[in-house]
SELUM-459572 format. One record per residue (C-alpha): z, y, x; residue number from 1. Coordinates in nm, 2 decimals, padded with zeros to 4 digits. Example, Ala and Ser with C-alpha at 12.3 -4.5 7.8 and 13.67 -1.06 7.14 Angstrom:
# residues 2
Z/Y/X/k
00.78/-00.45/01.23/1
00.71/-00.11/01.37/2
***
This chain:
# residues 550
Z/Y/X/k
00.00/00.00/00.00/1
00.09/00.24/00.29/2
-00.26/00.17/00.44/3
-00.42/00.28/00.11/4
-00.21/00.60/00.11/5
-00.32/00.68/00.46/6
-00.69/00.62/00.36/7
-00.66/00.84/00.05/8
-00.49/01.12/00.25/9
-00.76/01.11/00.52/10
-01.05/01.09/00.27/11
-00.91/01.38/00.08/12
-00.88/01.59/00.40/13
-01.24/01.50/00.49/14
-01.36/01.59/00.14/15
-01.18/01.93/00.17/16
-01.36/01.98/00.51/17
-01.70/01.91/00.36/18
-01.63/02.13/00.05/19
-01.50/02.42/00.26/20
-01.80/02.40/00.49/21
-02.04/02.41/00.20/22
-01.83/02.69/00.04/23
-01.87/02.91/00.34/24
-02.24/02.84/00.38/25
-02.33/02.90/00.01/26
-02.12/03.22/00.01/27
-02.31/03.36/00.30/28
-02.64/03.25/00.15/29
-02.57/03.41/-00.18/30
-02.43/03.74/-00.04/31
-02.67/03.79/00.25/32
-02.93/03.52/00.22/33
-03.23/03.75/00.15/34
-03.13/03.99/00.43/35
-03.08/03.70/00.67/36
-03.42/03.55/00.58/37
-03.60/03.87/00.64/38
-03.42/03.94/00.96/39
-03.50/03.59/01.08/40
-03.86/03.63/01.00/41
-03.89/03.96/01.19/42
-03.69/03.83/01.49/43
-03.92/03.53/01.54/44
-04.18/03.65/01.79/45
-04.21/03.40/02.07/46
-04.03/03.08/02.16/47
-03.75/03.25/02.35/48
-03.68/03.51/02.08/49
-03.71/03.24/01.82/50
-03.46/03.02/01.99/51
-03.22/03.32/02.02/52
-03.27/03.41/01.66/53
-03.21/03.05/01.55/54
-02.89/03.04/01.76/55
-02.74/03.34/01.59/56
-02.85/03.25/01.24/57
-02.70/02.91/01.27/58
-02.37/03.07/01.36/59
-02.40/03.30/01.06/60
-02.48/03.02/00.82/61
-02.26/02.76/01.00/62
-02.55/02.51/00.95/63
-02.86/02.43/01.16/64
-02.99/02.24/00.86/65
-02.99/02.56/00.65/66
-03.19/02.74/00.92/67
-03.43/02.44/00.94/68
-03.51/02.46/00.56/69
-03.56/02.84/00.58/70
-03.79/02.81/00.89/71
-03.99/02.52/00.74/72
-04.06/02.76/00.44/73
-04.18/03.03/00.69/74
-04.42/02.79/00.86/75
-04.55/02.66/00.52/76
-04.62/03.02/00.42/77
-04.80/03.10/00.74/78
-04.55/03.35/00.88/79
-04.49/03.16/01.20/80
-04.65/02.88/01.40/81
-04.51/02.53/01.42/82
-04.42/02.58/01.79/83
-04.22/02.89/01.70/84
-04.05/02.71/01.41/85
-03.95/02.41/01.63/86
-03.81/02.65/01.90/87
-03.61/02.82/01.63/88
-03.45/02.49/01.53/89
-03.36/02.40/01.89/90
-03.17/02.74/01.91/91
-03.01/02.67/01.58/92
-02.88/02.34/01.70/93
-02.70/02.51/01.99/94
-02.57/02.78/01.75/95
-02.43/02.51/01.52/96
-02.26/02.35/01.82/97
-02.10/02.68/01.92/98
-01.96/02.71/01.56/99
-01.77/02.38/01.63/100
-01.63/02.53/01.95/101
-01.51/02.84/01.77/102
-01.34/02.64/01.49/103
-01.16/02.42/01.74/104
-00.95/02.72/01.85/105
-00.59/02.72/01.72/106
-00.64/02.95/01.42/107
-00.37/02.80/01.20/108
-00.20/03.14/01.16/109
-00.52/03.27/01.00/110
-00.50/03.01/00.71/111
-00.27/03.21/00.48/112
-00.43/03.54/00.58/113
-00.78/03.41/00.49/114
-00.68/03.25/00.17/115
-00.49/03.57/00.06/116
-00.77/03.81/00.16/117
-01.03/03.59/00.00/118
-00.84/03.57/-00.33/119
-00.79/03.94/-00.34/120
-01.16/04.01/-00.26/121
-01.27/03.77/-00.53/122
-01.04/03.90/-00.80/123
-01.04/04.27/-00.72/124
-01.40/04.34/-00.81/125
-01.67/04.22/-01.04/126
-01.93/04.31/-00.77/127
-02.12/03.99/-00.67/128
-02.11/04.07/-00.30/129
-01.73/04.12/-00.30/130
-01.69/03.79/-00.49/131
-01.91/03.61/-00.23/132
-01.71/03.77/00.05/133
-01.40/03.63/-00.12/134
-01.56/03.29/-00.14/135
-01.65/03.30/00.23/136
-01.29/03.39/00.33/137
-01.13/03.13/00.11/138
-01.38/02.87/00.24/139
-01.28/02.95/00.60/140
-00.92/02.92/00.51/141
-00.97/02.58/00.35/142
-01.18/02.47/00.64/143
-00.90/02.54/00.89/144
-00.65/02.39/00.65/145
-00.86/02.07/00.62/146
-00.86/02.03/01.00/147
-00.48/02.04/01.01/148
-00.47/01.79/00.72/149
-00.70/01.55/00.90/150
-00.48/01.56/01.21/151
-00.17/01.49/01.00/152
-00.33/01.22/00.79/153
-00.46/01.03/01.09/154
-00.12/01.00/01.27/155
-00.03/00.67/01.09/156
-00.36/00.52/01.21/157
-00.20/00.48/01.55/158
00.00/00.19/01.42/159
-00.30/00.03/01.24/160
-00.38/-00.33/01.32/161
-00.74/-00.32/01.21/162
-00.85/00.00/01.37/163
-00.80/-00.12/01.74/164
-01.01/-00.42/01.67/165
-01.30/-00.20/01.54/166
-01.26/00.05/01.82/167
-01.25/-00.23/02.09/168
-01.57/-00.38/01.95/169
-01.75/-00.04/01.94/170
-01.63/00.03/02.30/171
-01.84/-00.27/02.41/172
-02.13/-00.20/02.18/173
-02.24/00.16/02.22/174
-02.56/00.11/02.03/175
-02.37/00.02/01.71/176
-02.14/00.31/01.78/177
-02.44/00.54/01.81/178
-02.59/00.42/01.48/179
-02.26/00.45/01.29/180
-02.21/00.80/01.42/181
-02.56/00.89/01.31/182
-02.49/00.75/00.96/183
-02.17/00.95/00.95/184
-02.36/01.28/01.02/185
-02.62/01.19/00.76/186
-02.35/01.11/00.50/187
-02.17/01.44/00.57/188
-02.51/01.63/00.59/189
-02.33/01.84/00.85/190
-02.30/01.79/01.23/191
-02.03/02.06/01.22/192
-01.81/01.85/00.99/193
-01.88/01.52/01.17/194
-01.80/01.66/01.52/195
-01.48/01.84/01.39/196
-01.36/01.51/01.24/197
-01.44/01.32/01.56/198
-01.26/01.58/01.77/199
-00.95/01.56/01.54/200
-00.94/01.18/01.57/201
-00.98/01.20/01.95/202
-00.69/01.45/01.97/203
-00.47/01.17/01.81/204
-00.60/00.92/02.07/205
-00.77/00.72/01.79/206
-01.11/00.75/01.97/207
-01.10/00.63/02.33/208
-01.27/00.85/02.60/209
-01.53/00.58/02.67/210
-01.67/00.61/02.31/211
-01.69/00.99/02.30/212
-02.03/01.04/02.45/213
-02.21/00.76/02.25/214
-02.05/00.88/01.92/215
-02.15/01.25/01.99/216
-02.50/01.14/02.08/217
-02.52/00.95/01.75/218
-02.40/01.25/01.55/219
-02.67/01.46/01.70/220
-02.94/01.21/01.63/221
-02.82/01.18/01.26/222
-02.80/01.56/01.22/223
-03.16/01.60/01.34/224
-03.28/01.36/01.07/225
-03.11/01.55/00.78/226
-03.36/01.83/00.75/227
-03.66/01.59/00.81/228
-03.54/01.38/00.51/229
-03.47/01.69/00.29/230
-03.83/01.82/00.34/231
-04.00/01.49/00.30/232
-04.17/01.60/-00.03/233
-04.28/01.94/00.10/234
-04.62/02.04/00.24/235
-04.73/01.90/00.58/236
-04.67/02.23/00.76/237
-04.31/02.25/00.63/238
-04.24/01.89/00.74/239
-04.38/01.94/01.09/240
-04.09/02.17/01.20/241
-03.79/01.94/01.12/242
-03.99/01.64/01.24/243
-04.05/01.82/01.56/244
-03.68/01.88/01.59/245
-03.63/01.50/01.54/246
-03.89/01.42/01.81/247
-03.73/01.65/02.07/248
-03.36/01.63/01.98/249
-03.37/01.27/01.87/250
-03.57/01.16/02.18/251
-03.33/01.36/02.39/252
-03.02/01.18/02.25/253
-03.19/00.84/02.30/254
-03.27/00.92/02.66/255
-02.91/01.04/02.71/256
-02.77/00.72/02.55/257
-02.98/00.51/02.79/258
-02.86/00.72/03.09/259
-02.50/00.69/02.97/260
-02.54/00.31/02.95/261
-02.67/00.30/03.30/262
-02.44/00.55/03.48/263
-02.14/00.56/03.24/264
-02.04/00.93/03.28/265
-01.68/00.99/03.20/266
-01.60/01.23/02.92/267
-01.31/01.36/03.13/268
-01.59/01.53/03.34/269
-01.61/01.78/03.05/270
-01.24/01.81/02.97/271
-00.92/01.61/03.02/272
-00.83/01.68/02.65/273
-01.03/01.42/02.44/274
-01.08/01.66/02.14/275
-01.21/01.93/02.37/276
-01.43/01.68/02.55/277
-01.60/01.59/02.21/278
-01.69/01.95/02.15/279
-01.80/02.03/02.50/280
-02.02/01.71/02.51/281
-02.17/01.83/02.18/282
-02.25/02.17/02.33/283
-02.39/02.03/02.66/284
-02.62/01.79/02.47/285
-02.77/02.07/02.26/286
-02.80/02.31/02.55/287
-02.99/02.04/02.75/288
-03.22/01.97/02.45/289
-03.29/02.34/02.42/290
-03.36/02.40/02.79/291
-03.58/02.09/02.84/292
-03.73/02.08/02.49/293
-03.85/02.44/02.46/294
-04.16/02.40/02.68/295
-04.28/02.11/02.47/296
-04.25/02.27/02.13/297
-04.62/02.35/02.11/298
-04.74/02.01/02.23/299
-04.50/01.83/01.98/300
-04.62/02.05/01.69/301
-04.99/01.98/01.77/302
-04.93/01.60/01.80/303
-04.74/01.59/01.47/304
-05.01/01.79/01.29/305
-05.28/01.56/01.41/306
-05.07/01.26/01.30/307
-04.97/01.40/00.96/308
-05.29/01.58/00.86/309
-05.57/01.32/00.78/310
-05.93/01.41/00.89/311
-06.13/01.51/00.58/312
-06.49/01.58/00.53/313
-06.58/01.93/00.41/314
-06.69/01.80/00.07/315
-06.36/01.62/00.03/316
-06.17/01.93/00.12/317
-06.36/02.13/-00.14/318
-06.31/01.87/-00.40/319
-05.94/01.84/-00.33/320
-05.72/01.98/-00.62/321
-05.35/02.04/-00.66/322
-05.16/01.79/-00.86/323
-05.05/01.95/-01.19/324
-04.71/01.88/-01.35/325
-04.86/01.92/-01.69/326
-04.88/01.55/-01.79/327
-05.06/01.51/-02.13/328
-04.87/01.18/-02.18/329
-04.54/01.37/-02.22/330
-04.66/01.60/-02.50/331
-04.49/01.37/-02.76/332
-04.16/01.43/-02.59/333
-04.09/01.81/-02.62/334
-03.80/01.82/-02.37/335
-04.00/01.64/-02.10/336
-04.31/01.85/-02.17/337
-04.11/02.18/-02.14/338
-03.96/02.05/-01.82/339
-04.31/01.98/-01.69/340
-04.42/02.33/-01.78/341
-04.12/02.47/-01.60/342
-04.21/02.29/-01.29/343
-04.56/02.43/-01.31/344
-04.42/02.78/-01.36/345
-04.23/02.74/-01.03/346
-04.57/02.70/-00.85/347
-04.67/03.04/-01.00/348
-04.34/03.19/-00.87/349
-04.42/03.06/-00.52/350
-04.77/03.22/-00.53/351
-04.63/03.55/-00.66/352
-04.37/03.56/-00.39/353
-04.64/03.51/-00.13/354
-04.86/03.78/-00.28/355
-04.58/04.03/-00.30/356
-04.49/03.96/00.06/357
-04.84/03.98/00.19/358
-04.94/04.30/00.01/359
-04.71/04.51/00.23/360
-04.85/04.33/00.54/361
-05.20/04.45/00.45/362
-05.06/04.80/00.37/363
-04.93/04.81/00.72/364
-05.21/04.63/00.91/365
-05.53/04.59/00.70/366
-05.64/04.22/00.70/367
-05.95/04.16/00.49/368
-05.90/03.79/00.49/369
-05.54/03.82/00.36/370
-05.66/04.06/00.09/371
-05.91/03.81/-00.02/372
-05.64/03.54/-00.02/373
-05.42/03.75/-00.24/374
-05.70/03.79/-00.49/375
-05.77/03.41/-00.47/376
-05.40/03.35/-00.54/377
-05.43/03.57/-00.85/378
-05.72/03.37/-00.97/379
-05.52/03.05/-00.92/380
-05.23/03.20/-01.12/381
-05.46/03.30/-01.40/382
-05.59/02.94/-01.42/383
-05.24/02.79/-01.40/384
-05.12/03.04/-01.67/385
-05.40/02.94/-01.90/386
-05.32/02.57/-01.85/387
-04.95/02.62/-01.91/388
-05.03/02.82/-02.23/389
-05.26/02.56/-02.37/390
-05.02/02.28/-02.27/391
-04.72/02.45/-02.45/392
-04.94/02.50/-02.76/393
-05.01/02.13/-02.78/394
-04.65/02.03/-02.79/395
-04.58/01.86/-03.12/396
-04.41/02.12/-03.34/397
-04.28/01.85/-03.57/398
-04.07/01.71/-03.29/399
-03.93/02.04/-03.16/400
-03.56/02.09/-03.21/401
-03.42/02.44/-03.21/402
-03.32/02.44/-02.85/403
-03.66/02.31/-02.73/404
-03.84/02.56/-02.95/405
-03.64/02.85/-02.79/406
-03.71/02.72/-02.44/407
-04.08/02.69/-02.52/408
-04.09/03.06/-02.64/409
-03.89/03.18/-02.34/410
-04.12/02.99/-02.10/411
-04.43/03.12/-02.26/412
-04.30/03.48/-02.24/413
-04.20/03.44/-01.88/414
-04.54/03.31/-01.78/415
-04.71/03.60/-01.94/416
-04.49/03.84/-01.75/417
-04.55/03.66/-01.42/418
-04.93/03.67/-01.47/419
-04.90/04.05/-01.54/420
-04.71/04.09/-01.21/421
-04.97/03.90/-01.02/422
-05.25/04.12/-01.17/423
-05.07/04.44/-01.06/424
-05.05/04.31/-00.71/425
-05.41/04.18/-00.69/426
-05.59/04.44/-00.89/427
-05.39/04.76/-00.84/428
-05.21/04.73/-00.50/429
-05.49/04.55/-00.31/430
-05.73/04.83/-00.43/431
-05.49/05.09/-00.29/432
-05.46/04.90/00.04/433
-05.84/04.90/00.07/434
-05.86/05.27/-00.01/435
-05.59/05.35/00.25/436
-05.78/05.15/00.51/437
-06.13/05.30/00.43/438
-06.00/05.66/00.42/439
-05.78/05.60/00.73/440
-05.48/05.73/00.54/441
-05.14/05.70/00.71/442
-04.80/05.72/00.53/443
-04.54/05.96/00.66/444
-04.26/05.78/00.85/445
-04.01/05.87/00.57/446
-04.25/05.77/00.29/447
-04.33/05.43/00.45/448
-03.96/05.36/00.50/449
-03.89/05.44/00.13/450
-04.18/05.22/00.02/451
-04.06/04.93/00.24/452
-03.70/04.96/00.11/453
-03.82/04.95/-00.25/454
-04.05/04.66/-00.17/455
-03.76/04.46/-00.02/456
-03.55/04.53/-00.33/457
-03.82/04.41/-00.56/458
-03.89/04.10/-00.35/459
-03.52/04.02/-00.36/460
-03.51/04.07/-00.74/461
-03.82/03.85/-00.77/462
-03.64/03.56/-00.59/463
-03.34/03.61/-00.82/464
-03.57/03.59/-01.12/465
-03.75/03.28/-01.00/466
-03.41/03.11/-00.95/467
-03.33/03.15/-01.32/468
-03.60/02.89/-01.40/469
-03.40/02.64/-01.20/470
-03.05/02.75/-01.28/471
-03.00/02.99/-01.58/472
-02.69/03.15/-01.43/473
-02.55/03.43/-01.64/474
-02.41/03.62/-01.34/475
-02.75/03.62/-01.17/476
-02.92/03.73/-01.49/477
-02.67/04.02/-01.53/478
-02.72/04.12/-01.17/479
-03.10/04.11/-01.21/480
-03.10/04.34/-01.51/481
-02.85/04.57/-01.34/482
-03.09/04.61/-01.05/483
-03.34/04.78/-01.28/484
-03.13/05.09/-01.26/485
-03.11/05.06/-00.88/486
-03.49/05.04/-00.86/487
-03.54/05.32/-01.11/488
-03.31/05.54/-00.90/489
-03.49/05.45/-00.57/490
-03.82/05.55/-00.73/491
-03.69/05.88/-00.87/492
-03.54/05.97/-00.53/493
-03.85/05.88/-00.34/494
-04.07/06.09/-00.57/495
-03.84/06.39/-00.53/496
-03.84/06.34/-00.15/497
-04.21/06.30/-00.15/498
-04.26/06.63/-00.34/499
-04.03/06.80/-00.09/500
-04.24/06.67/00.20/501
-04.55/06.82/00.03/502
-04.37/07.15/00.00/503
-04.28/07.13/00.37/504
-04.65/07.08/00.45/505
-04.64/06.72/00.58/506
-05.00/06.63/00.63/507
-04.95/06.25/00.60/508
-04.76/06.29/00.27/509
-05.05/06.51/00.14/510
-05.31/06.25/00.23/511
-05.12/05.96/00.10/512
-04.97/06.13/-00.21/513
-05.15/05.94/-00.48/514
-05.12/05.60/-00.31/515
-04.75/05.66/-00.24/516
-04.67/05.75/-00.60/517
-04.89/05.48/-00.76/518
-04.75/05.21/-00.53/519
-04.39/05.32/-00.62/520
-04.47/05.29/-00.99/521
-04.65/04.95/-00.94/522
-04.34/04.81/-00.77/523
-04.12/04.95/-01.05/524
-04.33/04.79/-01.31/525
-04.33/04.45/-01.13/526
-03.95/04.48/-01.10/527
-03.92/04.54/-01.48/528
-04.13/04.23/-01.54/529
-03.90/04.03/-01.32/530
-03.59/04.17/-01.49/531
-03.73/04.08/-01.84/532
-03.71/03.71/-01.73/533
-03.33/03.74/-01.75/534
-03.32/03.87/-02.11/535
-03.34/03.52/-02.28/536
-03.05/03.40/-02.06/537
-02.84/03.70/-02.15/538
-02.94/03.68/-02.52/539
-02.82/03.32/-02.54/540
-02.48/03.43/-02.38/541
-02.45/03.71/-02.64/542
-02.47/03.98/-02.37/543
-02.77/04.19/-02.50/544
-02.77/04.47/-02.75/545
-03.03/04.43/-03.02/546
-03.14/04.79/-02.98/547
-03.09/05.06/-02.72/548
-03.11/05.33/-02.99/549
-02.79/05.50/-03.10/550
***
């Protein structure tokens, strides 16, 4: 019975560690995710800067896997090359290892401070950012608390009769130890949590020094596989980056395991304290993988692309079409049919996000090919919108319950608004970008800064709106509608400042006046269309007035 109690206590402490790690990561993503993504995209210039950016962003997010998923999306969207993406992940792996080193410090005095500060921040304001800051602080406090609980819960294991048998076997069979450690990292979906657990057990002399290096190598191999498995259903370009990380980091750990079996390096070389040795071995492995793997990022990316992308004839490429989620066989089941339509709407959201991102690229640096691609994306959205509309119209009305009927109407309204947003980008804004290029018009520095700030705000709101199709979160819907006033204020202030620049005789403002004002209003209209996607969510929650009239 006492053995069961020990197991329950240890399992609960590990569960708290996993939950706290996730809590901190999701809090950071929700509060600063859009800003971090944009900063990361801008920071990735070459392999060295990409590795440095990945290093710091993994520290910020406390997860190399989160960075891997973000960078995979960048590569799939054409922002960065596969070589740069793989280099970013190698840097992120080292950043994640440094997070473990930081959390290994004796920070027990911070536990009550973090919990108290987090609770105050969460409860003191209705602001979403303050609530997420509270979430981050509480998560950090719980993370540190979980490490202390793991140490306390593992003390009785010293007297266990079974554990020494298992440890003795693994001490002789390093390959099995390597595999089990890899499975542990995969089960945790976090190398940070796995290494912290291993270090806590090593502190209690439950892991012998001879096993430290094989186990840490296994954790690193398993951690590399996580992002590759999570992106297995994505486009080929998105899969290449995490697979490249597996190829370099995974191969590095296997080579290191072979070297360890041959030369048997003592973990005491890194530190006399077993727990610290675990963390320093983890850091050393990731530093070595970064240094030796960085020159091979391009070669690995090219090899994976040749392997994953089948050779196709030009006719086959032209004939290739995207698989649609609008399955006619599901029309008799309204819930399934509405779910299919929702999946198809998400593809429209992806295209609009790409169009909205690219349009300011072509405002800055005219790229005729990218302009044509924006217009092609608009044509694809028009076609998908038509297909969704006809598909929804075919759903059997006789089988629709009240909830499904409401979802159908909401979805139809949302697709119309998304299609309108795409038209504004492709027809209005692309035309203005071409006019700006042909007339050699340049925005004033102040005007361009104002436009970019508004563009980033609308892009952030668009992502918030798109998320509502996946998770109809009332708080997110309220925030999205509240942002209408923020955008309205930004437009009004920019127009006033633009008029002042005209009064001051700013030549660039004079030349770009009509394009500046019209672009502002286009972005404002797009933002209003995005915000209207939140209305059905708020209406169902009883949070909308029926009329704005007094």
